[in-house]
N, C-alpha and C positions, 0 to 999 in steps of 0.2 A: 483581468481577470481573477487578479487575486490578491489577498493583502501581500505578499510578497513583490511580486509584480509592481503592484504599486509604489512599493517605498523604495526600489530600483530607479524607478524616475523624481521620485523625491531626494533621496542622494544623489544626484547627480541636477539639481538645480531648478527644478520646475515646477510650476508654483503648484499648488494643490486646487487650485480652484479650475487648473486648467486638463482635471486627471477626473474619466467617468467611469466609476465600477461597474461591469457586467460581468457575470457569470457563462459556463456553458451549463453541461446537463445530461440528461440521463432517458431514453426513452422506457416508462413503463410500461408498455405491451409484452418487451422486450428482456429488460430486465428487472426480475418478479426475486424473492426471498424464496426461500426451500421453507417446508414447512419445522415449525419453530419443534425442536428436540431437545429433551431434558439431558440427555448424557452431548456432547461435545466430544466425544474421546474418538481416537488419536486425534487433535489439532490439526488441520494443515492448512497450510502458508501458501500463496502464490504468488509469482512474480510476473508480469504482463507487461512486454514493455523493447523496445530496443536491448543487446546484453551491449554496452559500450559500458565507458567511466561515469560519462553523463550522469548515469540515470543510477547510478554507482551498486551494482548488484555484488560490487567486489565487497562495499559495507552488509550487506544483509547476509551475506552469507560468512564471514567473520561474526557479526553477534551472531549468526545461530547455531555457527559453533562452539561461541565463549558460554552462549545459556544454556548448552547443549542441550537444546529441541532433539533435536536429532535422536535422542534413544528415549521420548516419546510421541511424537509429534510426525510429519512430515513435510515439504516444500516439494510444489513443483516450478519450476520455471518454463513459460513460455517468448520465445526471440530469438531471434538472428545473432549471431556472434559477430558482433564487427571483429576481424582478423587484426590477429593481434594479440587480444584482451583475454585471448583463451586460456593464453598463462599465467594470469593474475588467476581465475578462478577454477581452472583445474583442477588444485588441493582440494579445494572444497568438495567436489563434486563425485567423492568419491564415501560421503557422509555418508551412513547409511536414512534412508526416506527422503533424500535428495535426488529429483530427476530433473531430466533438461530435455523442452520437447523443441520443434522448430515452431516459430510464429503460428500463431490461430488468431484468425479474424472473430471466430465464435467465442466471443468473452464472457459471454455469457455463460455460455455451455462450460469454459474453467472455473467460473467463479461459482456455479453448483455443486461444486466440489472441494467448495474453497470457503476457509472459517475467515483467517484473516489476507489482507493484501500488505507483501513486502515494496515499500517504494521510496525508498533512501534517495531521491535524486538530488545531486548538487544542484542544477538550472531545472527550472519548467515556467510555462508559464501559468499554469493549471490544468496539472493532469488527467485527460477525460475520463482515465480508467480509474479515478476515483473515485470518482461518480458512478459510475458503471458499479464500481466492486459494492457503494451504499447500497445501489439499487434491488442488488441482490442479496443487502445484510451481511457484506462481507466487512469487518471493521481493518479499517485500515492504520497503519502502523507507516507514517512518514516525515520525511523528513518535512522542514521547517524552509524550504527550498522548493515545494512540491508542488505548492499553491495549493492544497486538498482544500475545500472545506469540512472542513469536520472539527470540532471541541472536543482538546487535548483531556483523559482522562475520562472522557463522556459519552462521544460517538467515533473517539478513535485514540492513535497518541500521535505526537509530534514526535520527534528528538530533531535535534541539533544539526544540520546537514554533518555529515564525517564519522557525527560521534557515535560510533561500533558498540561504547560499551551500555550507554544513554538505552540505544536502541535494544544490544543485548539484555538490558534490566526488563523491560518492556513486555521482550520476546518470552520473557520468564514467567513472569507476571500471565498472563496469556495463555498462555502451556501449563502451567503448576496449577493457580488460580479455574478451574472451569467456570464458578457461581460469578468472576467476573466477564469472564468470557461470556455469558450468556446473559449481563447485563448489559454490555458491552451493546452487544446485537439487537438486543430490542430498544434501546436508544435506537441504534443504528436503522433498523428499520420505521422505527415510531416518527421520526424527521425523515425521510425517505423522498418526503413528497418536493420538499422544498430543492429540490436538487434536479426534476424533471427538467425539460426543455420548455414546459409552459412555463 
């Protein structure tokens, strides 16, 4: 379902002609963009998923702190915390504007309040949440292991898995440059139809 997954097979010696790419999608009746606004202030980032080391929330939180985005933006986290992981993320949860919520099945509603999706995964197939976010016009900031179907610098930002500095720089750009965020959001909305299940 993603270039990342295909590469893991090729690296292990599987012949390319035996691999068939497919993709996931989102339901455009459920995941719709909010009306375009001239000002996206303050930006609102979201993380939706299992709160465990594999999904890399600790990377997102450290990058959020380094970027100083907490001074101007909000970060909402939705998911169930895996036992033992709370020790790693707890120091960041006291940052202004960072809120953690239980898992939600209503991802469309969560995305209607968001401008950015942070998903710094260390391993994924092709995270469905990245399709749903883009269906809502939310700009993804994802790792190169997330399997997201976005174009770096056009319909999202891609960082190397685990690279806190790179993600912090990307967050800073979108928080500090509302015109860039608005442009990328419009690019996401223009290309969203290619990500539906159809």
